[in-house]
C-alpha positions as a printed NumPy array, in Angstrom:
array([[256.941, -28.633, 209.532],
       [258.981, -26.635, 207.129],
       [258.68 , -24.094, 204.416],
       [259.681, -25.16 , 200.853],
       [262.102, -23.119, 198.701],
       [260.108, -21.616, 195.76 ],
       [261.615, -19.41 , 193.109],
       [260.197, -15.867, 193.171],
       [257.936, -16.795, 196.095],
       [259.934, -17.432, 199.294],
       [261.88 , -14.219, 198.971],
       [262.886, -12.26 , 202.17 ],
       [259.616, -10.314, 202.119],
       [257.355, -13.348, 202.083],
       [259.498, -15.21 , 204.66 ],
       [259.26 , -12.259, 207.073],
       [255.483, -12.144, 206.683],
       [255.277, -15.947, 207.393],
       [257.612, -15.542, 210.413],
       [255.261, -12.951, 211.788],
       [251.975, -14.731, 211.199],
       [252.65 , -18.409, 211.239],
       [256.251, -19.457, 211.707],
       [257.258, -22.94 , 210.595],
       [259.861, -25.059, 212.372],
       [262.45 , -24.26 , 209.599],
       [262.499, -21.978, 206.605],
       [264.297, -22.315, 203.251],
       [265.469, -19.515, 200.953],
       [264.729, -19.408, 197.307],
       [267.367, -21.457, 195.311],
       [270.518, -19.653, 194.271],
       [272.972, -20.499, 191.528],
       [276.411, -21.24 , 192.902],
       [277.811, -20.833, 189.361],
       [276.198, -17.385, 189.132],
       [277.493, -16.545, 192.58 ],
       [281.148, -17.313, 191.756],
       [281.408, -17.007, 187.963],
       [278.9  , -14.232, 187.073],
       [280.887, -11.184, 188.089],
       [280.37 ,  -8.623, 190.765],
       [276.853,  -7.561, 189.689],
       [275.502, -11.161, 189.564],
       [277.127, -11.833, 192.9  ],
       [275.532,  -8.847, 194.524],
       [272.024,  -9.759, 193.145],
       [272.324, -13.335, 194.368],
       [273.524, -12.125, 197.767],
       [270.245, -10.178, 197.981],
       [268.42 , -13.551, 197.608],
       [270.376, -14.869, 200.567],
       [269.435, -12.041, 202.872],
       [267.392, -12.981, 205.881],
       [266.361, -11.599, 209.292],
       [266.887, -13.131, 212.722],
       [263.152, -13.77 , 213.16 ],
       [263.324, -16.278, 210.283],
       [265.623, -18.636, 212.083],
       [266.279, -21.474, 211.792],
       [266.816, -20.901, 208.066],
       [268.454, -23.003, 205.377],
       [270.099, -21.686, 202.222],
       [269.491, -23.628, 198.997],
       [272.006, -23.673, 196.193],
       [272.491, -25.549, 192.939],
       [275.484, -26.437, 190.649],
       [276.961, -29.515, 189.106],
       [280.505, -28.496, 190.101],
       [281.698, -29.988, 193.484],
       [284.379, -27.23 , 193.875],
       [281.716, -24.531, 193.585],
       [279.383, -26.433, 195.833],
       [282.012, -26.449, 198.441],
       [282.565, -22.696, 198.087],
       [278.831, -22.189, 198.23 ],
       [278.536, -24.068, 201.516],
       [281.546, -22.205, 202.931],
       [279.818, -18.89 , 202.061],
       [276.593, -19.834, 203.702],
       [278.429, -20.959, 206.805],
       [280.103, -17.517, 206.964],
       [276.646, -15.978, 206.505],
       [275.601, -17.906, 209.628],
       [272.826, -20.001, 208.02 ],
       [271.51 , -22.81 , 210.062],
       [271.656, -25.321, 207.286],
       [272.628, -25.776, 203.668],
       [270.456, -27.515, 201.044],
       [271.306, -28.879, 197.615],
       [268.59 , -28.555, 194.882],
       [268.315, -31.942, 193.159],
       [264.622, -31.646, 192.216],
       [264.015, -28.489, 190.083],
       [262.579, -29.575, 186.703],
       [263.433, -26.347, 184.898],
       [265.147, -27.089, 181.525],
       [267.72 , -24.342, 181.933],
       [268.709, -25.804, 185.325],
       [268.778, -29.286, 183.903],
       [271.142, -28.367, 181.022],
       [273.686, -27.47 , 183.707],
       [273.282, -31.054, 185.081],
       [271.723, -29.542, 188.213],
       [268.32 , -29.785, 189.705],
       [266.45 , -32.975, 188.877],
       [268.973, -33.851, 186.156],
       [271.223, -35.061, 189.047],
       [268.865, -38.053, 189.54 ],
       [270.451, -39.46 , 186.388],
       [273.964, -38.94 , 187.834],
       [273.888, -40.522, 191.345],
       [277.738, -40.557, 191.652],
       [277.961, -36.858, 190.925],
       [275.077, -36.227, 193.388],
       [277.163, -37.988, 196.03 ],
       [280.223, -35.909, 195.18 ],
       [278.168, -32.754, 195.542],
       [276.862, -33.73 , 198.991],
       [280.376, -34.623, 200.244],
       [281.736, -31.318, 198.823],
       [278.94 , -29.4  , 200.511],
       [279.613, -31.129, 203.821],
       [283.278, -30.312, 203.613],
       [282.506, -26.604, 202.96 ],
       [279.743, -26.505, 205.6  ],
       [282.173, -27.381, 208.428],
       [279.506, -29.134, 210.559],
       [276.481, -27.156, 209.415],
       [273.712, -29.621, 208.45 ],
       [273.591, -30.42 , 204.76 ],
       [270.288, -31.582, 203.168],
       [269.083, -32.541, 199.746],
       [265.713, -31.743, 198.138],
       [264.882, -34.061, 195.325],
       [262.148, -36.18 , 193.685],
       [261.389, -39.885, 193.788],
       [262.718, -40.419, 190.342],
       [263.207, -38.898, 186.841],
       [260.953, -40.669, 184.358],
       [259.685, -43.21 , 186.874],
       [259.8  , -44.009, 190.547],
       [263.43 , -44.783, 191.24 ],
       [263.45 , -44.521, 194.994],
       [264.789, -48.122, 195.48 ],
       [268.216, -47.094, 194.04 ],
       [268.19 , -43.343, 194.039],
       [267.686, -42.946, 197.812],
       [270.401, -45.489, 198.8  ],
       [272.858, -43.541, 196.659],
       [272.054, -40.379, 198.491],
       [272.201, -42.069, 201.926],
       [275.74 , -43.284, 201.186],
       [276.87 , -39.607, 201.423],
       [275.024, -39.228, 204.767],
       [273.174, -35.955, 204.306],
       [271.357, -34.668, 207.413],
       [267.948, -34.728, 205.637],
       [266.588, -35.914, 202.325],
       [263.384, -34.017, 201.368],
       [261.408, -35.95 , 198.762],
       [258.841, -34.389, 196.488],
       [256.579, -37.416, 195.99 ],
       [256.393, -37.183, 192.204],
       [258.943, -37.852, 189.443],
       [260.539, -35.185, 187.323],
       [258.334, -36.245, 184.326],
       [255.169, -35.924, 186.366],
       [256.027, -32.326, 187.519],
       [252.972, -31.499, 189.574],
       [250.363, -32.838, 187.21 ],
       [249.493, -35.985, 189.102],
       [248.686, -36.6  , 192.769],
       [251.679, -36.867, 195.058],
       [252.623, -40.467, 195.823],
       [252.885, -40.526, 199.578],
       [253.269, -44.346, 199.484],
       [256.739, -43.581, 198.052],
       [257.536, -41.49 , 201.123],
       [256.621, -44.381, 203.336],
       [258.863, -46.703, 201.275],
       [261.626, -44.159, 201.565],
       [261.431, -44.36 , 205.433],
       [261.616, -48.168, 205.158],
       [264.682, -48.005, 202.928],
       [266.287, -45.517, 205.367],
       [265.639, -47.761, 208.257],
       [266.894, -50.843, 206.351],
       [270.293, -49.155, 205.807],
       [270.248, -47.969, 209.45 ],
       [270.856, -44.49 , 208.215],
       [270.596, -41.452, 210.557],
       [269.397, -39.26 , 207.638],
       [265.97 , -37.787, 208.258],
       [263.275, -38.218, 205.603],
       [260.868, -35.349, 204.843],
       [257.881, -35.675, 202.522],
       [256.552, -32.982, 200.189],
       [253.541, -32.71 , 197.861],
       [249.816, -31.981, 197.937],
       [249.586, -30.808, 201.582],
       [246.924, -28.238, 201.923],
       [246.533, -27.8  , 205.656],
       [248.759, -28.191, 208.754],
       [246.452, -30.887, 210.069],
       [246.883, -32.76 , 206.755],
       [250.677, -32.382, 207.146],
       [250.583, -34.058, 210.597],
       [248.366, -36.768, 209.205],
       [250.752, -37.437, 206.356],
       [253.675, -37.57 , 208.733],
       [251.85 , -40.125, 210.931],
       [250.778, -42.34 , 208.049],
       [254.093, -42.446, 206.326],
       [256.422, -42.389, 209.29 ],
       [258.484, -39.555, 207.849],
       [260.354, -37.168, 210.148],
       [259.   , -33.974, 208.695],
       [256.748, -32.404, 205.942],
       [257.709, -29.607, 203.631],
       [254.915, -27.379, 202.433],
       [255.098, -25.41 , 199.155],
       [252.052, -24.406, 197.256],
       [249.758, -24.742, 200.308],
       [251.363, -21.625, 201.717],
       [250.222, -19.286, 198.88 ],
       [248.018, -16.534, 200.169],
       [248.071, -18.127, 203.669],
       [250.856, -16.816, 205.925],
       [248.88 , -18.394, 208.844],
       [249.381, -21.906, 207.422],
       [251.756, -23.067, 210.163],
       [249.826, -21.283, 212.881],
       [247.56 , -23.925, 214.52 ],
       [245.73 , -21.275, 216.493],
       [244.618, -19.224, 213.476],
       [242.612, -20.459, 210.446],
       [242.507, -18.273, 207.421],
       [238.853, -19.103, 206.705],
       [237.964, -17.609, 210.102],
       [239.647, -14.289, 209.411],
       [237.786, -11.36 , 207.951],
       [238.394, -10.284, 204.428],
       [239.678,  -6.942, 205.838],
       [242.24 ,  -8.762, 207.96 ],
       [243.552, -10.788, 204.959],
       [243.76 ,  -7.73 , 202.707],
       [245.639,  -5.72 , 205.361],
       [248.317,  -8.487, 205.354],
       [248.38 ,  -8.376, 201.586],
       [249.187,  -4.606, 201.81 ],
       [251.795,  -5.225, 204.491],
       [253.375,  -7.963, 202.336],
       [253.497,  -5.651, 199.284],
       [255.055,  -2.789, 201.222],
       [257.712,  -5.098, 202.634],
       [258.47 ,  -6.492, 199.146],
       [259.033,  -2.998, 197.8  ],
       [261.134,  -2.068, 200.813],
       [263.374,  -5.123, 200.88 ],
       [263.564,  -5.707, 197.058],
       [263.419,  -2.247, 195.484],
       [265.248,  -3.34 , 192.274],
       [263.178,  -6.483, 191.813],
       [260.399,  -6.444, 189.157],
       [257.119,  -5.515, 190.967],
       [255.197,  -7.968, 188.743],
       [256.744, -10.846, 190.715],
       [254.668,  -9.73 , 193.693],
       [251.476, -10.035, 191.597],
       [251.546, -13.898, 191.76 ],
       [250.474, -13.517, 195.348],
       [247.47 , -11.32 , 194.588],
       [245.274, -14.173, 193.272],
       [246.035, -16.285, 196.332],
       [245.181, -13.54 , 198.795],
       [242.028, -12.449, 196.911],
       [239.831, -15.448, 196.524],
       [236.67 , -16.833, 198.137],
       [234.901, -13.519, 198.939],
       [232.431, -11.201, 197.271],
       [234.077,  -8.972, 194.685],
       [237.288, -10.859, 194.629],
       [237.541, -11.21 , 190.921],
       [237.021,  -7.442, 190.361],
       [239.496,  -6.55 , 193.094],
       [242.142,  -8.95 , 191.624],
       [241.747,  -7.363, 188.177],
       [242.474,  -3.875, 189.628],
       [245.44 ,  -5.213, 191.702],
       [246.98 ,  -6.779, 188.555],
       [247.145,  -3.292, 187.027],
       [249.021,  -1.76 , 189.981],
       [252.703,  -0.766, 189.606],
       [253.741,  -0.171, 193.203],
       [252.786,  -0.67 , 196.858],
       [251.023,   2.762, 197.077],
       [248.661,   1.828, 194.267],
       [247.965,  -1.581, 195.873],
       [247.157,   0.177, 199.151],
       [244.813,   2.634, 197.379],
       [242.96 ,  -0.166, 195.618],
       [242.556,  -2.207, 198.783],
       [241.535,   0.945, 200.809],
       [238.782,   1.702, 198.215],
       [237.545,  -1.931, 198.402],
       [237.352,  -2.093, 202.193],
       [235.589,   1.299, 202.432],
       [232.897,   0.226, 199.883],
       [229.672,  -0.736, 201.655]])
């Protein structure tokens, strides 16, 4: 049961909160541009290194990078090995147009030979550290029958499949039957690569059910974690916590964000406010006030006023 990499979500602050309240089996960083890391100059390099910062309590942790250049992919894996990450992941699933223009992310589904080269380059740079791939079941349609075998030829440690195509984005239900088929294909080729499924998992019990039904080796959870750092904690259910307990963690999360990412836009933190503040009396009004805050102190003041209100 692993945490998905999500841009401007799974930053060091959020990962530390999750590690404290409901640690998954493995964590992923946000994705980082290998091109920006090695071609963008010292300032870009330093900013991206911030995105690769992690604490020991987050282990095991996997760094995710993207590029279409095998040489830079090798250097990226070498860097992450030196930074003592527990694994290295290649993003082959992001549908962002700017990423695709670089022939990275989900664009690589259209270039299977280049995808193989990138995996092999990463493995060379990783020096024994596990290399995984996060991708989708296809580009415009389900292409798992030929896309997955191409990936398996390069022998990554894990293939994580978002059970939708690039064209579908997240607008249709995840096709978990495609994950089941991926397991069958892996077994047919007698590959040692693990298959993880991803998409539309809202509870940890559902994740275990999906794994049992599909036969996959693991489940990656993304959007289900929003506002719920307890997701992976089977002894705590968010719905059984008091509103005060939930809001106290929101304050803690906000403080940590400001402490660890002082030069990052505070508005990025606000995408978490809606997820934390839902399903209780006065949530809408509280959320409106939180969206107007500019720092952790103002968030704390707003929450404090709310919890003191009879």
